[in-house]
PALORO-953003 format. One line per field, with one value per atom (N, C-alpha, C): atom name; z negated, x, y negated. Coordinates in nm, 3 decimals. Atoms other than C-alpha are relative to their C-alpha. Example, Ala and Ser with C-alpha at 12.3 -4.5 7.8 and 13.67 -1.06 7.14 Angstrom:
2
name N, CA, C, N, CA, C $
pz 0.000, -0.780, 0.000, 0.006, -0.714, -0.073 $
px 0.089, 1.230, 0.090, -0.082, 1.367, -0.077 $
py 0.119, 0.450, -0.120, 0.119, 0.106, -0.109 $
***
This chain:
253
name N, CA, C, N, CA, C, N, CA, C, N, CA, C, N, CA, C, N, CA, C, N, CA, C, N, CA, C, N, CA, C, N, CA, C, N, CA, C, N, CA, C, N, CA, C, N, CA, C, N, CA, C, N, CA, C, N, CA, C, N, CA, C, N, CA, C, N, CA, C, N, CA, C, N, CA, C, N, CA, C, N, CA, C, N, CA, C, N, CA, C, N, CA, C, N, CA, C, N, CA, C, N, CA, C, N, CA, C, N, CA, C, N, CA, C, N, CA, C, N, CA, C, N, CA, C, N, CA, C, N, CA, C, N, CA, C, N, CA, C, N, CA, C, N, CA, C, N, CA, C, N, CA, C, N, CA, C, N, CA, C, N, CA, C, N, CA, C, N, CA, C, N, CA, C, N, CA, C, N, CA, C, N, CA, C, N, CA, C, N, CA, C, N, CA, C, N, CA, C, N, CA, C, N, CA, C, N, CA, C, N, CA, C, N, CA, C, N, CA, C, N, CA, C, N, CA, C, N, CA, C, N, CA, C, N, CA, C, N, CA, C, N, CA, C, N, CA, C, N, CA, C, N, CA, C, N, CA, C, N, CA, C, N, CA, C, N, CA, C, N, CA, C, N, CA, C, N, CA, C, N, CA, C, N, CA, C, N, CA, C, N, CA, C, N, CA, C, N, CA, C, N, CA, C, N, CA, C, N, CA, C, N, CA, C, N, CA, C, N, CA, C, N, CA, C, N, CA, C, N, CA, C, N, CA, C, N, CA, C, N, CA, C, N, CA, C, N, CA, C, N, CA, C, N, CA, C, N, CA, C, N, CA, C, N, CA, C, N, CA, C, N, CA, C, N, CA, C, N, CA, C, N, CA, C, N, CA, C, N, CA, C, N, CA, C, N, CA, C, N, CA, C, N, CA, C, N, CA, C, N, CA, C, N, CA, C, N, CA, C, N, CA, C, N, CA, C, N, CA, C, N, CA, C, N, CA, C, N, CA, C, N, CA, C, N, CA, C, N, CA, C, N, CA, C, N, CA, C, N, CA, C, N, CA, C, N, CA, C, N, CA, C, N, CA, C, N, CA, C, N, CA, C, N, CA, C, N, CA, C, N, CA, C, N, CA, C, N, CA, C, N, CA, C, N, CA, C, N, CA, C, N, CA, C, N, CA, C, N, CA, C, N, CA, C, N, CA, C, N, CA, C, N, CA, C, N, CA, C, N, CA, C, N, CA, C, N, CA, C, N, CA, C, N, CA, C, N, CA, C, N, CA, C, N, CA, C, N, CA, C, N, CA, C, N, CA, C, N, CA, C, N, CA, C, N, CA, C, N, CA, C, N, CA, C, N, CA, C, N, CA, C, N, CA, C, N, CA, C, N, CA, C, N, CA, C, N, CA, C, N, CA, C, N, CA, C, N, CA, C, N, CA, C, N, CA, C, N, CA, C, N, CA, C, N, CA, C, N, CA, C, N, CA, C, N, CA, C, N, CA, C, N, CA, C, N, CA, C, N, CA, C, N, CA, C, N, CA, C, N, CA, C, N, CA, C, N, CA, C, N, CA, C, N, CA, C, N, CA, C, N, CA, C, N, CA, C, N, CA, C, N, CA, C, N, CA, C, N, CA, C, N, CA, C, N, CA, C, N, CA, C, N, CA, C, N, CA, C, N, CA, C, N, CA, C, N, CA, C, N, CA, C, N, CA, C, N, CA, C, N, CA, C, N, CA, C, N, CA, C, N, CA, C, N, CA, C, N, CA, C, N, CA, C, N, CA, C, N, CA, C, N, CA, C, N, CA, C, N, CA, C, N, CA, C, N, CA, C, N, CA, C, N, CA, C, N, CA, C, N, CA, C, N, CA, C, N, CA, C, N, CA, C, N, CA, C, N, CA, C, N, CA, C, N, CA, C, N, CA, C, N, CA, C, N, CA, C, N, CA, C, N, CA, C, N, CA, C, N, CA, C, N, CA, C, N, CA, C, N, CA, C, N, CA, C $
pz 0.000, 0.000, 0.000, -0.011, 0.099, -0.117, 0.103, -0.171, 0.054, -0.043, -0.164, 0.091, -0.076, -0.018, 0.139, -0.127, 0.272, 0.085, -0.085, 0.565, 0.029, -0.047, 0.656, 0.150, -0.142, 0.995, 0.068, -0.072, 1.230, 0.146, -0.144, 1.576, 0.056, -0.070, 1.802, 0.138, -0.135, 2.102, 0.042, -0.043, 2.316, 0.141, -0.135, 2.619, 0.059, -0.043, 2.646, 0.113, -0.113, 2.880, 0.032, -0.023, 2.833, 0.068, -0.067, 3.048, -0.059, 0.044, 2.955, 0.088, -0.095, 3.265, -0.016, 0.016, 3.205, 0.122, -0.123, 3.565, 0.028, -0.022, 3.523, 0.013, -0.026, 3.658, -0.002, -0.004, 3.624, 0.095, -0.103, 3.932, 0.040, -0.046, 4.030, -0.106, 0.111, 3.689, -0.088, 0.090, 3.484, -0.143, 0.130, 3.150, -0.114, 0.104, 2.946, 0.003, -0.013, 3.082, -0.056, 0.050, 3.007, -0.151, 0.145, 2.654, -0.064, 0.054, 2.596, 0.003, -0.007, 2.710, -0.105, 0.103, 2.481, -0.137, 0.131, 2.182, -0.016, 0.005, 2.270, -0.038, 0.035, 2.251, -0.147, 0.141, 1.914, -0.090, 0.085, 1.776, -0.017, 0.010, 1.836, -0.086, 0.085, 1.601, -0.141, 0.137, 1.233, 0.006, -0.015, 1.180, -0.051, 0.048, 1.143, -0.129, 0.118, 0.820, 0.039, -0.050, 1.027, 0.151, -0.144, 1.391, 0.021, -0.036, 1.526, 0.149, -0.140, 1.846, 0.024, -0.004, 1.953, 0.123, -0.092, 2.187, 0.140, -0.127, 2.527, -0.017, 0.034, 2.374, 0.110, -0.111, 2.648, 0.112, -0.115, 2.990, 0.026, -0.013, 2.946, -0.014, 0.014, 2.848, -0.146, 0.141, 2.479, -0.022, 0.015, 2.540, -0.015, 0.011, 2.544, -0.138, 0.133, 2.182, -0.075, 0.067, 2.040, 0.060, -0.065, 2.293, -0.064, 0.064, 2.143, -0.139, 0.136, 1.790, 0.002, -0.011, 1.895, 0.041, -0.045, 2.071, -0.108, 0.107, 1.768, -0.116, 0.116, 1.524, -0.022, 0.024, 1.583, -0.060, 0.060, 1.469, -0.152, 0.145, 1.117, -0.070, 0.056, 1.050, -0.005, 0.003, 0.940, 0.119, -0.119, 1.230, -0.020, 0.005, 1.260, 0.138, -0.134, 1.570, -0.004, -0.022, 1.698, 0.142, -0.131, 1.995, 0.095, -0.106, 2.324, 0.090, -0.086, 2.607, 0.076, -0.065, 2.762, -0.101, 0.104, 2.430, -0.032, 0.053, 2.274, -0.151, 0.144, 1.910, -0.077, 0.070, 1.808, 0.012, -0.021, 1.940, -0.072, 0.063, 1.737, -0.121, 0.111, 1.465, 0.032, -0.039, 1.664, -0.049, 0.051, 1.557, -0.152, 0.146, 1.196, -0.048, 0.037, 1.182, 0.015, -0.021, 1.302, -0.092, 0.098, 1.019, 0.032, -0.032, 1.192, -0.064, 0.055, 1.039, 0.114, -0.096, 1.238, -0.071, 0.061, 1.153, -0.143, 0.143, 0.789, -0.037, 0.057, 0.566, -0.042, 0.031, 0.529, -0.081, 0.091, 0.244, 0.015, -0.014, 0.306, -0.062, 0.067, 0.066, -0.038, 0.031, 0.031, 0.113, -0.117, 0.346, -0.004, -0.024, 0.426, 0.151, -0.143, 0.778, 0.022, -0.023, 0.888, 0.146, -0.137, 1.195, 0.030, -0.036, 1.366, 0.125, -0.116, 1.610, 0.086, -0.093, 1.911, 0.114, -0.110, 2.129, 0.009, -0.030, 2.290, 0.102, -0.087, 2.442, 0.136, -0.135, 2.818, 0.058, -0.049, 2.848, -0.004, -0.004, 2.943, -0.098, 0.096, 2.724, -0.142, 0.141, 2.347, -0.080, 0.088, 2.060, -0.144, 0.143, 1.683, -0.059, 0.057, 1.526, -0.143, 0.137, 1.189, -0.102, 0.099, 1.001, 0.007, -0.013, 1.142, -0.055, 0.053, 1.060, -0.153, 0.146, 0.706, -0.056, 0.039, 0.680, -0.001, -0.008, 0.788, -0.116, 0.109, 0.538, -0.135, 0.126, 0.253, -0.014, 0.003, 0.347, -0.028, 0.024, 0.354, -0.143, 0.139, 0.022, -0.097, 0.088, -0.138, 0.011, -0.025, 0.009, -0.044, 0.049, -0.157, -0.080, 0.063, -0.271, 0.085, -0.095, 0.018, 0.138, -0.141, 0.379, 0.079, -0.075, 0.640, 0.149, -0.146, 0.991, 0.043, -0.054, 1.195, 0.138, -0.130, 1.486, 0.059, -0.074, 1.748, 0.143, -0.137, 2.108, 0.098, -0.100, 2.306, -0.039, 0.026, 2.339, -0.043, 0.053, 2.135, 0.053, -0.063, 2.330, 0.149, -0.145, 2.708, 0.036, -0.055, 2.897, 0.131, -0.121, 3.188, 0.124, -0.112, 3.420, 0.022, -0.019, 3.571, -0.021, 0.009, 3.606, -0.140, 0.132, 3.269, -0.108, 0.102, 3.071, 0.006, -0.005, 3.187, -0.089, 0.083, 2.977, -0.133, 0.129, 2.665, -0.115, 0.114, 2.315, 0.028, -0.043, 2.378, -0.111, 0.109, 2.034, -0.085, 0.077, 1.935, -0.103, 0.097, 1.761, -0.134, 0.126, 1.504, -0.074, 0.060, 1.445, -0.066, 0.053, 1.400, -0.111, 0.110, 1.181, -0.132, 0.121, 0.931, -0.034, 0.027, 0.969, -0.056, 0.041, 0.921, -0.146, 0.141, 0.573, -0.095, 0.082, 0.450, 0.042, -0.029, 0.423, -0.002, 0.011, 0.408, 0.130, -0.129, 0.776, 0.068, -0.063, 0.941, 0.150, -0.142, 1.274, 0.041, -0.062, 1.505, 0.122, -0.112, 1.751, 0.075, -0.080, 2.036, 0.118, -0.121, 2.344, 0.117, -0.104, 2.640, 0.124, -0.112, 2.858, 0.076, -0.069, 2.953, 0.033, -0.019, 2.911, -0.134, 0.121, 2.655, -0.004, 0.022, 2.509, -0.146, 0.135, 2.199, -0.012, 0.018, 2.088, -0.145, 0.136, 1.777, 0.001, 0.022, 1.649, -0.149, 0.140, 1.324, -0.092, 0.082, 1.196, 0.005, -0.012, 1.287, 0.134, -0.122, 1.538, 0.075, -0.084, 1.827, 0.100, -0.077, 1.999, 0.080, -0.080, 2.289, 0.035, -0.016, 2.362, 0.129, -0.125, 2.689, -0.023, 0.002, 2.772, 0.000, -0.010, 2.734, 0.140, -0.137, 3.101, 0.102, -0.109, 3.356, -0.054, 0.042, 3.317, 0.104, -0.088, 3.462, 0.027, -0.038, 3.647, -0.075, 0.075, 3.418, 0.090, -0.065, 3.523, 0.144, -0.132, 3.819, 0.009, -0.019, 3.956, 0.015, -0.023, 4.069, -0.056, 0.056, 3.942, 0.082, -0.065, 4.016, -0.101, 0.086, 3.875, 0.006, 0.011, 3.755, 0.023, -0.021, 3.821, -0.128, 0.126, 3.456, -0.045, 0.043, 3.296, -0.125, 0.126, 2.999, -0.117, 0.114, 2.668, -0.129, 0.134, 2.298, -0.081, 0.085, 2.022, -0.138, 0.137, 1.702, -0.080, 0.090, 1.408, -0.134, 0.135, 1.090, -0.082, 0.084, 0.825, -0.132, 0.119, 0.552, -0.118, 0.121, 0.194, -0.013, 0.008, 0.233, 0.109, -0.105, 0.530, 0.137, -0.129, 0.804, 0.084, -0.094, 1.113, 0.103, -0.112, 1.340, 0.092, -0.092, 1.652, 0.134, -0.134, 1.987, 0.080, -0.092, 2.289, 0.043, -0.053, 2.377, 0.129, -0.131, 2.746, 0.030, -0.049, 2.889, 0.122, -0.123, 3.156, 0.119, -0.119, 3.501, 0.063, -0.071, 3.696, 0.149 $
px 0.085, 0.000, 0.088, -0.082, 0.138, -0.024, 0.018, 0.201, -0.086, 0.089, -0.039, 0.071, -0.072, 0.233, 0.042, -0.044, 0.306, -0.120, 0.113, 0.065, -0.003, 0.017, -0.074, 0.022, -0.037, 0.075, -0.067, 0.072, -0.153, 0.043, -0.020, -0.087, -0.126, 0.113, -0.386, 0.045, -0.016, -0.341, -0.135, 0.133, -0.636, 0.005, 0.022, -0.749, 0.130, -0.124, -0.440, -0.023, 0.041, -0.625, 0.103, -0.100, -0.380, -0.059, 0.037, -0.393, 0.083, -0.076, -0.286, 0.124, -0.111, -0.065, 0.088, -0.087, 0.239, 0.003, -0.002, 0.206, -0.136, 0.134, -0.159, -0.001, 0.005, -0.243, -0.142, 0.127, -0.525, 0.019, -0.015, -0.564, 0.146, -0.138, -0.212, 0.105, -0.094, -0.055, 0.014, -0.026, 0.107, -0.021, 0.040, -0.064, 0.092, -0.092, 0.179, 0.128, -0.120, 0.472, -0.021, 0.023, 0.313, -0.016, 0.011, 0.219, 0.138, -0.134, 0.576, 0.077, -0.066, 0.700, -0.054, 0.060, 0.455, 0.054, -0.047, 0.557, 0.149, -0.141, 0.922, 0.021, -0.007, 0.866, -0.036, 0.040, 0.694, 0.115, -0.107, 0.983, 0.117, -0.110, 1.221, -0.037, 0.046, 1.021, -0.025, 0.031, 0.934, -0.126, 0.111, 0.695, -0.132, 0.132, 0.321, -0.037, 0.056, 0.139, -0.106, 0.101, -0.126, -0.010, 0.026, -0.172, -0.147, 0.139, -0.527, -0.006, 0.020, -0.605, -0.151, 0.143, -0.946, -0.070, 0.083, -1.079, 0.054, -0.049, -1.043, 0.145, -0.132, -0.748, 0.048, -0.031, -0.760, -0.099, 0.090, -0.922, -0.075, 0.087, -1.183, 0.076, -0.081, -0.915, 0.043, -0.034, -0.919, 0.137, -0.131, -0.601, 0.112, -0.102, -0.417, 0.005, -0.004, -0.499, 0.130, -0.129, -0.191, 0.115, -0.102, 0.016, 0.003, 0.007, -0.106, 0.061, -0.054, -0.028, 0.152, -0.144, 0.319, 0.069, -0.060, 0.388, 0.000, 0.007, 0.283, 0.095, -0.078, 0.492, 0.130, -0.126, 0.827, -0.016, 0.020, 0.671, 0.006, 0.000, 0.653, -0.091, 0.101, 0.345, -0.133, 0.132, 0.000, -0.082, 0.080, -0.244, -0.143, 0.142, -0.621, -0.059, 0.055, -0.829, -0.153, 0.143, -1.184, -0.021, 0.030, -1.350, -0.051, 0.058, -1.427, -0.086, 0.091, -1.654, 0.070, -0.072, -1.380, 0.050, -0.039, -1.323, -0.116, 0.101, -1.508, 0.018, -0.016, -1.567, 0.020, -0.010, -1.604, 0.140, -0.134, -1.253, 0.109, -0.102, -1.079, 0.065, -0.062, -1.003, 0.145, -0.138, -0.687, 0.093, -0.079, -0.568, 0.006, 0.002, -0.675, 0.101, -0.096, -0.469, 0.144, -0.135, -0.170, 0.032, -0.027, -0.201, -0.058, 0.065, -0.399, -0.138, 0.134, -0.715, -0.098, 0.105, -1.037, -0.107, 0.099, -1.262, 0.035, -0.018, -1.313, 0.029, -0.035, -1.218, 0.146, -0.143, -0.855, 0.031, -0.029, -0.730, 0.146, -0.134, -0.431, 0.000, -0.005, -0.354, -0.138, 0.130, -0.652, -0.099, 0.084, -0.808, -0.059, 0.063, -1.048, -0.024, 0.012, -1.044, -0.102, 0.109, -1.366, -0.002, 0.001, -1.365, -0.136, 0.134, -1.699, 0.004, 0.011, -1.792, -0.118, 0.105, -1.986, -0.017, 0.001, -1.934, -0.134, 0.120, -2.238, 0.042, -0.048, -2.152, -0.069, 0.053, -2.195, -0.037, 0.036, -2.249, 0.120, -0.109, -2.014, -0.021, 0.032, -2.192, 0.003, -0.009, -2.194, -0.124, 0.114, -2.440, 0.045, -0.022, -2.427, -0.126, 0.113, -2.654, -0.026, 0.036, -2.828, 0.108, -0.102, -2.554, 0.121, -0.114, -2.282, -0.036, 0.043, -2.483, -0.006, 0.002, -2.533, 0.142, -0.141, -2.162, 0.058, -0.048, -2.090, -0.053, 0.059, -2.330, 0.059, -0.057, -2.201, 0.145, -0.140, -1.842, 0.016, -0.008, -1.904, -0.039, 0.041, -2.082, 0.112, -0.109, -1.800, 0.123, -0.118, -1.547, -0.019, 0.018, -1.691, 0.123, -0.124, -1.393, 0.122, -0.108, -1.182, -0.040, 0.025, -1.148, -0.017, 0.032, -1.277, 0.029, -0.017, -1.166, -0.081, 0.081, -1.405, 0.051, -0.048, -1.285, -0.102, 0.087, -1.499, 0.052, -0.048, -1.458, -0.072, 0.078, -1.740, -0.019, 0.011, -1.773, -0.142, 0.130, -2.054, -0.048, 0.038, -2.058, 0.032, -0.025, -2.071, 0.142, -0.131, -1.743, -0.016, 0.031, -1.918, 0.057, -0.039, -1.833, -0.116, 0.129, -2.147, 0.008, -0.008, -2.037, 0.039, -0.051, -1.858, -0.106, 0.102, -2.143, -0.116, 0.102, -2.369, 0.038, -0.045, -2.159, 0.056, -0.037, -2.129, -0.068, 0.080, -2.259, -0.145, 0.137, -2.633, -0.088, 0.079, -2.750, 0.084, -0.082, -2.522, -0.079, 0.081, -2.813, -0.005, 0.000, -2.812, 0.132, -0.131, -2.440, 0.002, -0.010, -2.468, -0.102, 0.097, -2.778, 0.063, -0.072, -2.558, 0.108, -0.112, -2.257, -0.048, 0.048, -2.467, -0.046, 0.041, -2.568, 0.120, -0.120, -2.208, 0.092, -0.089, -1.951, 0.148, -0.139, -1.636, 0.058, -0.050, -1.607, 0.080, -0.088, -1.316, 0.018, -0.021, -1.278, -0.059, 0.045, -1.420, 0.090, -0.088, -1.182, -0.051, 0.044, -1.246, 0.094, -0.074, -1.101, -0.096, 0.099, -1.294, 0.009, 0.012, -1.275, 0.131, -0.129, -0.904, 0.038, -0.036, -0.850, -0.002, -0.011, -0.775, -0.111, 0.091, -1.033, 0.006, -0.008, -1.057, -0.109, 0.111, -1.379, -0.045, 0.052, -1.578, -0.151, 0.144, -1.925, -0.025, 0.033, -2.045, 0.121, -0.120, -1.690, 0.075, -0.066, -1.601, 0.075, -0.081, -1.319, -0.027, 0.033, -1.401, 0.113, -0.122, -1.104, -0.009, -0.017, -1.071, 0.147, -0.142, -0.741, 0.024, -0.029, -0.584, 0.039, -0.036, -0.507, 0.152, -0.142, -0.170, 0.035, -0.030, -0.204, -0.047, 0.052, -0.428, -0.098, 0.094, -0.615, -0.109, 0.112, -0.955, -0.002, 0.003, -0.997, -0.112, 0.103, -1.180, -0.103, 0.110, -1.517, -0.024, 0.021, -1.547, -0.140, 0.134, -1.891, 0.003, -0.015, -1.776, 0.134, -0.124, -1.507, 0.121, -0.125, -1.159, 0.113, -0.118, -0.813, 0.082, -0.082, -0.604, 0.147, -0.143, -0.233, 0.081, -0.074, -0.146, 0.058, -0.066, 0.091, -0.064, 0.049, 0.026, 0.021, -0.010, -0.031, -0.048, 0.042, -0.104, -0.027, 0.028, -0.227, 0.064, -0.051, -0.044, -0.089, 0.077, -0.238, 0.072, -0.049, -0.100, -0.118, 0.116, -0.373, 0.050, -0.049, -0.302, -0.096, 0.079, -0.423, -0.115, 0.107, -0.633, -0.105, 0.097, -0.821, 0.040, -0.046, -0.625, 0.056, -0.046, -0.541, 0.092, -0.088, -0.242, 0.004, 0.002, -0.261, 0.057, -0.052, -0.091, -0.003, -0.011, -0.093, 0.145, -0.134, 0.241, -0.015, 0.006, 0.266, 0.136, -0.125, 0.525, 0.046, -0.051, 0.752, -0.045, 0.045, 0.630, 0.116, -0.101, 0.813, -0.025 $
py 0.120, 0.000, -0.124, 0.118, -0.338, -0.094, 0.102, -0.598, -0.113, 0.107, -0.894, -0.101, 0.101, -1.117, 0.049, -0.058, -0.883, 0.038, -0.037, -0.860, 0.149, -0.137, -0.521, -0.001, -0.001, -0.435, 0.119, -0.104, -0.242, 0.001, -0.018, -0.104, 0.064, -0.061, -0.042, 0.042, -0.052, 0.181, 0.055, -0.042, 0.275, 0.056, -0.051, 0.471, 0.057, -0.065, 0.687, 0.100, -0.086, 0.931, 0.109, -0.104, 1.215, 0.123, -0.124, 1.526, 0.115, -0.116, 1.878, 0.019, -0.008, 1.873, -0.123, 0.116, 1.648, -0.091, 0.079, 1.531, -0.066, 0.053, 1.426, -0.152, 0.144, 1.081, -0.053, 0.072, 0.829, -0.119, 0.103, 0.608, -0.019, 0.001, 0.701, -0.026, 0.027, 0.634, 0.122, -0.112, 0.909, -0.048, 0.054, 0.852, 0.044, -0.045, 1.058, -0.084, 0.082, 0.859, -0.140, 0.136, 0.521, -0.001, -0.006, 0.627, 0.017, -0.018, 0.742, -0.132, 0.130, 0.403, -0.097, 0.084, 0.224, 0.037, -0.044, 0.435, -0.024, 0.033, 0.383, -0.145, 0.141, 0.007, -0.022, 0.010, 0.052, 0.043, -0.056, 0.257, -0.095, 0.097, -0.034, -0.120, 0.110, -0.259, 0.052, -0.044, -0.255, 0.085, -0.096, 0.036, -0.055, 0.041, -0.019, 0.073, -0.067, 0.059, 0.102, -0.092, 0.233, -0.015, -0.001, 0.331, 0.036, -0.029, 0.316, 0.034, -0.040, 0.506, 0.001, 0.026, 0.381, 0.061, -0.074, 0.645, 0.020, -0.053, 0.807, 0.044, -0.052, 0.982, 0.093, -0.090, 1.245, -0.028, 0.020, 1.252, 0.131, -0.117, 1.524, 0.132, -0.122, 1.777, 0.017, -0.019, 1.881, 0.064, -0.063, 2.083, -0.103, 0.105, 1.749, -0.064, 0.060, 1.659, 0.029, -0.025, 1.836, -0.081, 0.083, 1.641, -0.139, 0.132, 1.313, 0.004, -0.012, 1.429, 0.011, -0.019, 1.537, -0.130, 0.124, 1.206, -0.107, 0.099, 1.001, 0.032, -0.045, 1.203, -0.079, 0.072, 1.021, -0.139, 0.132, 0.692, 0.005, -0.018, 0.834, -0.102, 0.091, 0.621, 0.072, -0.062, 0.731, -0.046, 0.031, 0.743, 0.048, -0.034, 0.746, -0.019, 0.002, 0.811, 0.002, -0.015, 0.783, 0.051, -0.057, 0.948, -0.106, 0.081, 0.779, 0.087, -0.076, 0.886, 0.111, -0.110, 1.103, 0.104, -0.096, 1.282, 0.093, -0.089, 1.570, 0.000, 0.021, 1.481, 0.131, -0.127, 1.845, 0.061, -0.056, 1.917, -0.079, 0.083, 1.647, 0.067, -0.073, 1.904, 0.034, -0.028, 1.973, -0.110, 0.111, 1.628, 0.002, -0.009, 1.673, 0.103, -0.105, 1.993, -0.047, 0.053, 1.790, -0.117, 0.104, 1.538, -0.136, 0.126, 1.265, -0.004, 0.017, 1.122, -0.030, 0.028, 1.117, -0.083, 0.088, 0.822, -0.035, 0.023, 0.734, -0.145, 0.131, 0.441, 0.007, 0.003, 0.342, -0.125, 0.111, 0.126, -0.042, 0.056, -0.096, -0.139, 0.129, -0.381, -0.047, 0.059, -0.612, 0.020, -0.026, -0.467, 0.141, -0.128, -0.187, 0.011, -0.022, -0.043, 0.111, -0.095, 0.131, 0.041, -0.052, 0.354, 0.062, -0.044, 0.411, 0.088, -0.090, 0.688, -0.044, 0.041, 0.555, 0.100, -0.095, 0.861, 0.073, -0.080, 1.028, 0.103, -0.106, 1.363, -0.003, -0.003, 1.364, -0.135, 0.133, 0.988, -0.094, 0.096, 0.705, -0.114, 0.105, 0.450, 0.052, -0.037, 0.449, -0.034, 0.022, 0.451, 0.020, -0.020, 0.409, 0.063, -0.069, 0.667, -0.041, 0.038, 0.632, 0.034, -0.037, 0.818, -0.092, 0.093, 0.590, -0.138, 0.130, 0.278, 0.004, -0.013, 0.408, 0.004, -0.002, 0.485, -0.141, 0.138, 0.128, -0.083, 0.079, -0.025, 0.040, -0.047, 0.191, -0.047, 0.041, 0.109, -0.147, 0.143, -0.264, -0.035, 0.026, -0.256, 0.041, -0.047, -0.055, -0.090, 0.084, -0.301, -0.145, 0.136, -0.611, -0.042, 0.046, -0.818, 0.028, -0.027, -0.686, -0.051, 0.034, -0.796, 0.129, -0.121, -0.553, -0.019, -0.014, -0.458, 0.121, -0.109, -0.243, 0.036, -0.047, -0.031, 0.096, -0.091, 0.142, 0.009, -0.016, 0.255, -0.091, 0.073, 0.094, -0.146, 0.143, -0.283, -0.038, 0.040, -0.440, -0.135, 0.127, -0.769, 0.009, -0.009, -0.828, -0.041, 0.036, -0.835, -0.076, 0.076, -1.014, 0.070, -0.085, -0.729, 0.097, -0.067, -0.579, 0.151, -0.146, -0.217, 0.044, -0.038, -0.212, -0.022, 0.028, -0.368, 0.099, -0.107, -0.085, 0.118, -0.112, 0.154, -0.051, 0.059, -0.059, 0.075, -0.046, 0.014, -0.039, 0.029, 0.041, -0.057, 0.060, -0.080, -0.096, 0.094, -0.370, -0.078, 0.073, -0.539, 0.072, -0.076, -0.258, -0.019, 0.025, -0.306, -0.136, 0.136, -0.682, -0.026, 0.014, -0.650, 0.041, -0.041, -0.465, -0.101, 0.092, -0.694, -0.133, 0.132, -1.007, -0.003, -0.003, -0.893, -0.006, -0.001, -0.900, -0.115, 0.113, -1.176, 0.040, -0.044, -0.961, 0.056, -0.050, -0.859, -0.110, 0.100, -1.038, 0.023, -0.026, -0.863, 0.134, -0.124, -0.596, 0.021, -0.030, -0.426, 0.123, -0.114, -0.185, 0.022, -0.033, -0.017, 0.005, -0.031, 0.130, -0.088, 0.094, -0.182, -0.020, 0.007, -0.153, -0.145, 0.140, -0.529, -0.072, 0.082, -0.797, -0.103, 0.113, -1.035, -0.039, 0.055, -1.254, -0.105, 0.094, -1.425, 0.000, 0.011, -1.514, 0.013, -0.005, -1.439, -0.018, 0.029, -1.597, 0.018, -0.004, -1.625, 0.132, -0.130, -1.265, 0.003, -0.003, -1.222, 0.131, -0.115, -0.987, 0.021, -0.025, -0.823, 0.129, -0.122, -0.581, 0.014, -0.032, -0.411, 0.076, -0.071, -0.300, 0.145, -0.142, 0.060, 0.017, -0.034, 0.226, 0.049, -0.044, 0.322, -0.104, 0.083, 0.143, -0.103, 0.104, -0.188, -0.019, 0.032, -0.284, -0.151, 0.141, -0.613, -0.071, 0.073, -0.861, -0.066, 0.071, -1.006, 0.047, -0.057, -0.773, 0.060, -0.054, -0.690, 0.151, -0.142, -0.347, 0.048, -0.055, -0.114, -0.045, 0.040, -0.246, 0.010, -0.013, -0.182, -0.129, 0.120, -0.476, 0.036, -0.023, -0.518, -0.011, 0.015, -0.571, 0.133, -0.123, -0.319, 0.059, -0.057, -0.088, -0.097, 0.091, -0.266, 0.062, -0.041, -0.240, -0.127, 0.115, -0.471, 0.018, 0.007, -0.565, -0.093, 0.086, -0.706, -0.009, 0.023, -0.861, -0.051, 0.031, -0.867, -0.058, 0.069, -1.121, 0.017, -0.023, -1.095, -0.099, 0.099, -1.411, 0.016, -0.026, -1.263, -0.050, 0.050, -1.437, 0.115, -0.103, -1.230, -0.065, 0.035, -1.278, 0.121, -0.114, -1.066, -0.041, 0.024, -1.034, 0.130, -0.113, -0.808, 0.010, -0.024, -0.654, 0.079, -0.065, -0.568, 0.062, -0.058, -0.334, -0.077, 0.061, -0.470, 0.085, -0.071, -0.383, 0.076, -0.080, -0.115, -0.006 $
***
């Protein structure tokens, strides 16, 4: 646990889309290679207090879950994951067996980090079911006196991209109805959209994070791939609730 004077340092990686085959590619990009480059860049910096992997860990191939666990191991940092639409939530036990946490509440300093499952099997869009909404409410109530970061896979606000907003979280009003009853939520972070964004809603910072492999072109009516390189998000969570965050992009090859 970090002392009050030391920010909690989080690393968010998302949409790793790993394949069981080391040569597997997504839109022409070898996802295992780009993740290795991202993690190599991480290893050359001060280690995070927690790594969050926010969904689409694999690309419809549960056999690749042990690969993710093995690739994260050299960081020697605790890691927690949530499922995305290309994951199979029931298969995430392979990660639990490797020492990774799936979902849950994580306590770091004066912060509580709540991981929500928005995955709906067989669907590209997301949904927060009654049990997840109850988990969220219980977690926020238990965290009174602490600052809270919430992580999920699907975007709860429009990205102003027609095709992408069709596969968003389908009940964001239920999420925000819970959040609006509490004053300790500082930020909501997600993946899924393969692009960076930073906005505010009622004093809560809303952050999307690029993929460790391929990015999607922002504000595109139809599906399109961006030219931006693989990326990750760093967050420094201060004891007073302040958040410093930046996207680290890999150099283009």
